[in-house]
Structure formats: C-alpha cells, structure tokens
C-alpha distance (Angstrom), angle and dihedral (degrees) to the residues before:
residue distance angle dihedral
T1 . . .
S2 3.76 . .
L3 3.84 117.2 .
P4 3.85 116.4 -117.2
R5 3.64 112.4 -99.0
L6 3.82 121.8 -126.4
S7 3.77 118.8 -118.2
S8 3.77 117.5 -119.2
T9 3.80 88.2 -107.0
D10 3.88 92.3 56.4
E11 3.80 89.8 45.8
A12 3.79 90.8 53.8
A13 3.81 93.2 47.9
A14 3.88 90.3 47.5
S15 3.80 91.2 50.7
Q16 3.79 93.0 51.0
Q17 3.85 94.4 51.2
P18 3.79 97.6 79.6
N19 3.78 92.2 48.0
S20 3.83 90.5 45.7
A21 3.82 90.4 52.6
K22 3.87 90.5 45.2
G23 3.78 88.7 53.1
S24 3.75 93.9 49.4
K25 3.85 89.1 49.2
V26 3.81 92.3 53.4
T27 3.91 92.6 46.9
A28 3.80 90.9 49.5
E29 3.81 91.0 50.0
R30 3.79 90.4 49.2
V31 3.81 91.6 49.7
A32 3.83 91.3 48.0
L33 3.81 90.0 50.0
L34 3.81 92.8 50.5
V35 3.75 90.4 48.2
L36 3.79 92.0 49.3
S37 3.88 91.2 48.9
A38 3.71 90.6 50.3
V39 3.87 92.1 50.6
V40 3.80 90.1 48.4
V41 3.87 92.9 51.9
A42 3.78 91.7 46.6
A43 3.71 92.7 49.5
A44 3.83 92.4 49.7
I45 3.85 88.6 51.2
V46 3.70 92.6 50.2
I47 3.85 93.0 48.3
Y48 3.84 90.3 48.6
R49 3.83 90.2 50.9
V50 3.80 92.8 46.9
C51 3.71 95.4 47.0
E52 3.90 89.3 54.3
F53 3.83 88.2 64.5
L54 3.72 102.7 35.9
P55 3.89 114.5 119.0
S56 3.79 115.7 -105.4
N57 3.74 137.2 -169.8
E58 3.84 88.6 -132.0
T59 3.81 119.0 103.1
Y60 3.73 108.2 -130.0
P61 3.76 121.4 -154.0
R62 3.80 121.0 -113.2
C63 3.80 108.9 -114.2
E64 3.75 119.8 -134.9
E65 3.84 118.9 -121.0
G66 3.80 111.1 -69.1
W67 3.70 94.0 23.1
E68 3.88 121.5 106.2
H69 3.85 125.2 -140.7
N70 3.84 125.8 -133.7
G71 3.85 130.4 151.4
G72 3.74 95.5 -3.9
K73 3.84 93.4 -53.9
C74 3.81 137.5 97.2
Y75 3.77 122.7 -123.6
L76 3.81 129.0 -165.2
F77 3.89 121.9 -152.9
S78 3.76 110.2 -162.9
T79 3.85 122.7 -135.0
N80 3.90 97.6 -154.5
G81 3.81 127.6 64.2
S82 3.71 131.5 -131.4
S83 3.87 141.1 152.2
W84 3.78 118.9 -67.0
E85 3.80 92.9 -105.2
K86 3.75 95.0 47.6
S87 3.84 89.2 45.9
R88 3.73 88.3 55.3
D89 3.85 92.4 49.3
E90 3.79 90.9 48.7
C91 3.87 90.7 51.3
K92 3.87 90.2 49.6
Q93 3.77 89.5 52.6
L94 3.72 86.0 63.1
G95 3.74 93.4 48.2
G96 3.75 97.5 -100.2
D97 3.78 143.3 76.9
L98 3.81 141.0 -130.2
E99 3.85 114.9 -58.0
I100 3.80 122.3 -86.5
S101 3.83 104.9 -146.7
S102 3.78 99.9 -175.5
T103 3.89 103.1 136.2
F104 3.74 133.4 68.1
P105 3.94 95.3 -126.9
L106 3.81 90.5 51.5
Q107 3.74 91.9 44.7
G108 3.76 89.3 52.5
F109 3.82 92.0 50.5
L110 3.72 93.7 48.6
I111 3.90 95.9 48.2
E112 3.82 91.5 46.1
R113 3.81 89.0 55.2
L114 3.77 92.5 47.3
R115 3.73 91.0 49.0
I116 3.85 97.8 46.8
T117 3.80 105.1 28.7
H118 3.82 115.7 5.7
R119 3.82 123.0 52.0
G120 3.90 132.2 -162.1
F121 3.76 128.6 29.8
F122 3.75 126.9 -48.1
W123 3.83 131.6 -157.0
I124 3.74 118.3 -116.5
G125 3.78 126.9 -168.2
L126 3.84 98.7 -96.7
T127 3.82 123.4 111.4
D128 3.80 141.4 153.7
S129 3.80 93.1 -162.4
K130 3.91 92.9 125.9
N131 3.91 95.9 50.7
E132 3.78 124.0 6.2
S133 3.85 112.5 -108.9
D134 3.80 91.4 6.7
W135 3.82 96.0 110.6
L136 3.82 116.7 -163.8
W137 3.76 133.4 179.4
V138 3.76 118.7 -127.0
D139 3.76 92.1 -101.9
G140 3.83 88.7 60.2
S141 3.76 98.1 -106.2
P142 3.83 115.6 134.2
L143 3.86 121.8 -117.0
D144 3.77 115.4 -99.6
K145 3.81 98.4 -126.0
S146 3.74 92.1 -164.3
W147 3.85 92.1 64.6
T148 3.82 111.1 39.0
F149 3.78 136.6 133.6
W150 3.85 104.5 -141.0
R151 3.87 120.2 156.3
S152 3.78 115.3 -114.7
G153 3.81 108.6 -73.5
E154 3.87 95.0 16.7
P155 2.89 142.5 161.2
D156 3.84 94.6 35.8
N157 3.80 103.4 148.1
W158 3.83 91.2 -133.6
K159 3.76 111.6 -160.7
E160 3.76 102.7 -171.4
K161 3.88 92.8 93.2
D162 3.76 95.1 36.6
P163 3.80 127.1 17.9
D164 3.77 88.3 -148.9
G165 3.82 89.1 64.6
E166 3.85 128.9 -134.0
D167 3.85 111.7 -53.6
C168 3.72 103.5 154.9
V169 3.90 130.1 65.4
A170 3.73 129.2 -131.6
M171 3.87 127.1 -179.2
G172 3.76 126.2 -149.6
E173 3.84 144.1 175.3
T174 3.71 108.1 -74.3
G175 3.79 102.1 147.1
K176 3.90 87.5 -115.0
I177 3.81 118.5 95.3
L178 3.76 93.1 -163.8
E179 3.81 94.3 48.0
S180 3.82 111.6 48.3
W181 3.82 105.9 104.6
N182 3.83 123.5 102.9
D183 3.77 128.7 178.4
D184 3.80 110.0 -137.3
S185 3.74 140.7 166.8
C186 3.86 109.0 -71.6
K187 3.78 87.6 -132.0
T188 3.78 93.6 65.4
E189 3.82 113.6 109.7
Y190 3.74 109.2 -121.4
K191 3.76 136.2 153.4
R192 3.77 119.3 -102.4
I193 3.75 142.1 -132.4
L194 3.77 113.8 -139.5
L195 3.67 120.2 -137.5
P196 3.86 108.6 -114.5
I197 3.68 120.1 -87.4
E198 3.72 120.2 -150.7
N199 3.75 105.8 -124.1
D200 3.85 124.1 -157.4
C-alpha cells in the first residue's frame, strides 16, 4: 500500500516548523536574559540602599547645613557657576579642593545626587592642562585609565568653542553612572563639587 503524499502546502508548513520552533527558543532565551538582567540590577540597587543604612563602628562627622554626607565624609555641591580655576580657588577658601571622583561607589553617590537634587554640570578635580591627554587629579595623582567614567566620545579636546581646547573635566546627570564625565573648556562656568572636609 502506498503512503499518502503530502501536498505542497503541507510540505511548506512542515519545513517551517523547525525554524518557527528555533525562533521561539531564541526569543524565549532573550526574554529570560532581559528578566535576569533586570533582577541583577534591582538587587544591586537594593544592596546599595541597604548598605547606606547599615550600622557601623565608624564615627561619622556631622555635616554642616548645606553639606551632604556619604562614606564618613561631607560633600558640598555649589549653586553658582564659575570657571574651573575660580571654582578651585573658591574650594580652597573653604579649606578643600575640587572633588576627586575615582571610585565606583563615590561615582554612584555623586550621580545619584545630581540626578535627584542637583541639576547641570559640576567641575571635578581632573585636568590635562599641563600635558595634553595626561590627566591628573588636583592632588597630583594620575588618572587610572583602566577605570574611568567618560561619556561616549569623550575626551575629545574640542576646539570650536575655545581654541585652547578642553582641558578640564565636568560631570553631569546622564542617567549612566559609567558615562558622566566630559572634558570642556576650563573657562566654562559650571558649578563645583567640593572635596570632602573632615569636620570635628
């Protein structure tokens, strides 16, 4: 007895079934990966929030009005703008200097404050004014290039606004912790973040 032959329509449908199943599998894997990523990010945020309020044996300073506390230190976000050099002078008048944002936890704190409370761009204590592309913090230490927070395409030393180029660094709220630094003309008037002062 001869077996019944499949029509051309049935053959086409049968040939599409493996591809359809494969496509569904890929889609399911993508959805699972997205869900897992969201869970990991949410867990990281929760852990960060919880750690902020965990009791510690350390004695934290009491910040003066207008200053903000993080990691046992007090930070000041200015409300007025000025050039990088003038901003640094104003910080020194208060016994400090421009902020050195060289760690992920500190970067996370600063970006969170810029996103929630403070708007605009703020000068930090990083410059290559002595030698182009040789980035130094205001304390003289070199920038660890393996761990930086540049925005996409930065630093670019753009000279359209200032022929002298862009030798000073500001950070601003971008929604991305790892991409918030921008090199800019040192003459631009931005607000500033003051290096923590140890209060008694």
